[in-house]
N, C-alpha and C positions, 0 to 999 in steps of 0.2 A: 521492609515495605511491601515486597511482593507477597509475603505470607499474609499480610493484612489487606491486600487488594488495593493499595493506594499508589503503588509504584507508577502505574500508567499515568496518574495525575500529576506526578512530580518529577518524572525522569528527565525532563528538559530544564528543570530548575537548577540553579547554581548558587552557591553561597558567595557572598561578597562582603567587603568591609563596609561598615556604616559610614556615611558621610554627614557632614553638618547639614547639608540640604535635606537629608532624610527627616530631620526633626521638624521640618515644615511640610514635607511631602507626604508624611504618614500620620495617621491618628495615634498609633500605638507602636512602641518599640519594646521588645522583650529581651531581658538578659537571662542567662541560665544559672549563673552563680554570682557570688559577691564580687569576684574579680571582673566579670562582665559588667556588673552594675557600676563599679568604680570607673571603668573605662568609658562606659556610656555617659556617665555624669561629667567626666573630664572633657569628653568630646563635644558635649552639648554647647550650643551657643551661650556665651557668658551672660548675656542679659537675662536669660531665663524666659525670654519672650518667644516661645515657639509652640507649635500646634501639638506635637506628639506628647503623649503621656508615656513615661518610662516605668515599666513594671518588671519585677522578678517573676517570670512565668510560673515557676513552681509555687509561688504564694497562692495560686488559685487551686492547687492540688488538695483534694480533701483527705488524701493519705498523708498525714503529718509526720510519718516516720522518716521522711526524707528531709525534714527541716527546710522545706521550700527550695532545696538545691537540686538541680538537674545536672548530674555529673556527665562529663564527656564519656561516651560509651566505648571509645576506641579500644581501651585495654581490657574491656570486660567480655570480649567474645560475643557470641550470639546472644547469650543470656543478658549481657550488659545492654545490648541494643534493644532487646525485648523490654527490659525494665524502663529504659529511657523512653521508648515508644509509648508505653502505657502511661508513664508520668505525663508526657506531652499531651496525649489524648485526654486524660482527666483534666489537666490544667486548662487546655484550650476549650473544652466543653464547658467547664465551670466559668471561665472568663466570659465566653459568649453568653451564657445564661444570665450572668450578672450585669453585663454591659451592653449587650446588643439585641436582646430579645424583648 
């Protein structure tokens, strides 16, 4: 994050577990892989009547060599984090262009 100049913007952010309330409090919820997506669908309110749209973030990546999956970079060293950072940047940029601009 520091290498890309974004650490200062996110250094106080912390990950947390998704809650059922998030499905009404947010417009979009993203999973990184199929396991995340299964868990998100299981946690979603059963009636299906909620505000958030749930997406696989990597499905917005125009580099299809990753098959829409953003792997956990923990075991990939610095290079693994670099790969995941770039996947996330491409995916978020494309998501924004398709849905928010």
